[in-house]
N, C-alpha and C positions, 0 to 999 in steps of 0.2 A: 260351546257352540251355541250361539243364539238362533232364535227362530222367530218368525213374524207371522202375522194372520194371514197374509196373502199366500205365502208359499209353503206354510207349515202344516203340520197335522201331528197328532199323536198316536192314533190307533187306526189301522187300516186292515182290510180284508182283500185278498186275492180271490176272484171267481173265475172258474174255467168254463168256457162256453161249450162243453161237451154234451150239453143239453140244449133244447130249443131256446132262442132268445127270450120268449115269454117267461120260461122257467127261471132264467137268469134274473130277469126283472123282478120276479116274485121273491127270489132269494135275497136280491139287493134291498128290498123293502125290509126284510127281516134284519139285514145288516144295519140299516139305518135306525130302525127301531130299537136296536141292540146298542146303540150309543157310539158307533164307529164314525170316523171322521171322513174316510175316503175308501172307494172301492177300485181295485185295479183289475181289469179284464185281461187274463192271459192270452197270449197271441201265438198259436201254433196252427199251421196250415190244415192240419188233420183234424181240427175242430171247427165249430161254427165261426163265422166272421166276428172278431171282437167288437168291431165298430157298430154293426148292427145291434149286437147284444147290448152294447153301452148306450145306443140311442134309445132302445126300449127301457133300459134301466133309468136313464135321464127323465123319461116320461113318467115312470112309476114312482119317482122319489122328489123330495122337496128341496133338501138342504145338503145332502152328502156329495162331496166331491168324487169325481169319476174320471177314469182314463185308461188307456191301453197300458198294460204292464206285464212283461216287458216287451216292446215292439222292436224289431231290428230294421236298420236302413239298407238291407240287402234284397229281401224278397218284395218290398215295395220301394220305388225310387224316393229318395229323400224329399223331393219337391212334392210329389204326389201325397207323401205321408204328411207333409206340413198342411196340405189342403184338408186331409182327412181330419186331422187334430183340430184345426181351426173351425171346421164345419161342426164337430161334435161339441166344441166350446160354444159355438152359436146356438146349437139345438139345446144345450143344458143350461143356458143363460149364465155362461161364464164360470161353471163349476168344474171345467175340465183341467186335469194335470196330465202330464206325459211322462210315462216311464219308458225310457229309451235305452237300448243295450245293444251289444253286438251280436246277440242271437246264439243258437246251439249249432256248433259246426257239423254235428252228426246229422241233425235235421236239414240243415241248408244243403248238405251233399245230395240229399234226396231230390232236390230241386235243380241239381247241376250248377249250384252257386259256389263260387270261391270265397271262402272266409278270409278276405285279403285285407290286412292292415286294420285290425278291428278298432283299435283305439283311435286311430286317425279318422276312420270313417265315422265313428260316434261323435267325435268332437267337431268334424266339419258339418255334419248333419245338424247338430245343435246350432252352430253359428249361422248356417243357411237358414235354418227355421226362423230364427229371430230376425233376420233381415226381411224375409218374406212377410212375416207377421207385422213388421213395421211398415210394410207397404212399399218396400224397395224393389227395384228391378235387380236381378242377381245374375252375375256371370261367375262361374266357378269351375276351376280346373284342378282336380285333385284325385281322391279315390273314386269319385263320380263327376260327371260333367254336367254343367248347367249353362245354357246360353240365353241371356236376356229372358229370364223367367220371372213370373210374378203372379200374384193372386189378384183376380179381378173383383175383389170385394174387401171390405174392412175386416180385419181379423184381430182377435185378442192376442196379447203376449201370454202364452201358456206356461206356467212353470214346468221346468224339465228336471226330472229326477233320473240320474243315470243308473242303470242296473250294473253291478260290478262285483267281481270276486278277486281279481289280481291286484297287486300294488299300484301299477301305473294307472289303471282305469280309476281306481279309487282316488288317487291323487289328482288326476285330471278332473274328476267330478267336483272335488272339493275346490278346486281353483276356478272352474268355469261354470258349474251347473247350479241349480237352485237347491239340489239335494242329491244324496246318493242312497240307493237301494242296495245294500250289501246282501248278497245271496249266501247266507250261512245260517246255521242253526245252533252253533256251539258257542258258549261263552269265550273259550280261547280264541275263536276266530275273530270275535269282536274286540277283544283286548288287542290283538294285532291290528285289526282295521282301524281301530281308533288312533293308532300311531300314523298310520297312512293318511287318514283325514287330517290330522293335525299338520302334517308335512304339507299337504295340498293347501290348506287354509293359510299357511305362511306365505303363499305366492298369490293369494287371492286379492283382487283389486278392491280398494276401499268403496268404490262406487257400486260394487254388486250388492244385490239383496242378500239378506241373511241366509244362512245355510242350515238345511236339516239333514242329519246323519240318522238314517232309518235302517232298521234291520228288516230284511225281507226273508223271513224264515218259514220254511216248510213246517206245517203243523197238522197233526192228526190227533184229535181228541175225542174220547168216548169214555163212558163210564166202565167199560170193559178194556183194560189196557191192552190185551192181546189183539183185540179187534182193531184197536187204534194203530198198533204198529203194523199189522197186516195191510191196512188200508194205505200205509205209507210207502209201500214198495214201489208203485209206479212213479211218483215224483222223484223218490230218491235214486231210482234208476237213471233218470234223465240228469239229475244233478251230478251224480257220480260220474257219468259219461262225459260231462263238460267241465269237471273240476280241474283247475290248474294243477300242474305238477306239485308246486309247493304246498297246496292245500291237501293233496293225497299224502304227501309226505308228513305234514304236521299231524295227521290223524293216524299215522302208521298203517295205512290202507294198502292193500295189494293193487299195485298200478297195472298189472297184467289183467286182473279181474275188472278193473274199470274200463280197460281197452276192450275186453270182451263184451262188456255191457254196451259200449258205444257202437261196436260192430254189429251187435243184435238189433239196436235201435236203427241204425242205417239200413239194415236189411229188412225192417218192418217186423222182426221177430220180437214183438213186445212181450209176450209171455215169457219167453226164455230170458230177456233182459231183467224182467222183475224177479224171476227165480234166482238169477245170479247175485242179487242184492244180498250182502251179508249183514249180521246183526251189528257189527262195527260201523258199517255204513249207515245203518238206521239211526244209530246213536249220534253219528258225526253230522248227518245232514238232514235230520228231521227232529222236531220236538213231538214225540209221540207217546201218549199215555193218558191218564186220568186227568180231570181238570186240576186237581191238586198238584200232581207232578208237573204238568204243563205251566201252570202258574208260577211255580218255583223257578223253572227254567227260564221263562220269559222275564221274571224279575232279575235274574242274574245277568241277562243280556241288557236289560234296560239301564243297568249301571253305567253302560258305555255309550248308549244311544239316545237320541232325542225322540225317537218314534219306533214303533213296532208295527209290521204288517204280518198278519197270519196268511201265509200262502198255502196253495193246494197241498195235500188233498182235503184238509180241515178235519175230515173224519169219515168213518163208514156211512153216516147219515149227515149230509151236509147241513140240512136245516137245523137238526138237533145240535150239531157241532157249532154252528153260528150262535145259537142261543147259549150253549155252554160257554163259548168264548166271550160272549157279551157279559156273562157273569164273572169270568176271569178278569176281563177288563175292568169291571167295576170293583172287584176285590182289589186289584192291584192300584187302581186309581185312589181308592180310599186309603190303602196302606201307605201310598206315597204321601198323600195329605197328611196322615197321621205321623209319618216320619218327619215331615216338614215342621 
């Protein structure tokens, strides 16, 4: 799978705006100085607004690419989302990328939203976004409706990376998007995902830009392995609750337990959801441990992917975790050069 300078990256970090936007911006400066290529801002209604945080981040940095990841086209209308992303690209001098996905059904239920035809919704959103960014007037009647919509300003064509777990979403991304962000943390998942990417690329038009297959893996790193694993419980709870049936089966997890976690999240009982996370879930859905063990797991995943994004929680101390991950990135980059 080839990659190019416009749409590609090798190393990324996800930052969660569960702290004020100014704090996200400061942490983003550490990400940039640690040698990463891109920052994705996670998108959950119960955190601060990611676009405000990303705007502050754009102002605080010089070169790193940035964008929402992963935002869904349900709680924001797709046309409105296209304008938000285009505005961020303008504010960041063209450094924006879009992480687009179907969202978490457990969370969307809290907003009274139906998780209807997610693959089609994401595909249609991507297509409408590209039309709007090209300056076209758009009519669309599908999973959402658009009548003579357009943007009243010039917009960039922003690279779109589709967040995915299931086979059809991965294949759709490989056929149509600039890249895929596969939400998984275990090498076995990436060996499987590589086959789905290959299948989708077989139907990709020659005229499309090159494609980036990226891992979007939950990471928790600390010099204390136990502290790292404990900090991983919150994101693993959300991952387990939204994991497709085939992923749960692949790792031999308790499906009833994942449903209990999803019910707890929907009810706002987050502490209960975190307590329900098992050791096997931590192993399957997060890379948690010391820098050395984290580096080894990332290296095994990079055998299949073009790029790696370290997603939340990063660790019990995020600033320290970003610096540790910068060291891991440097170590693996040097190891890769030596291998070549």
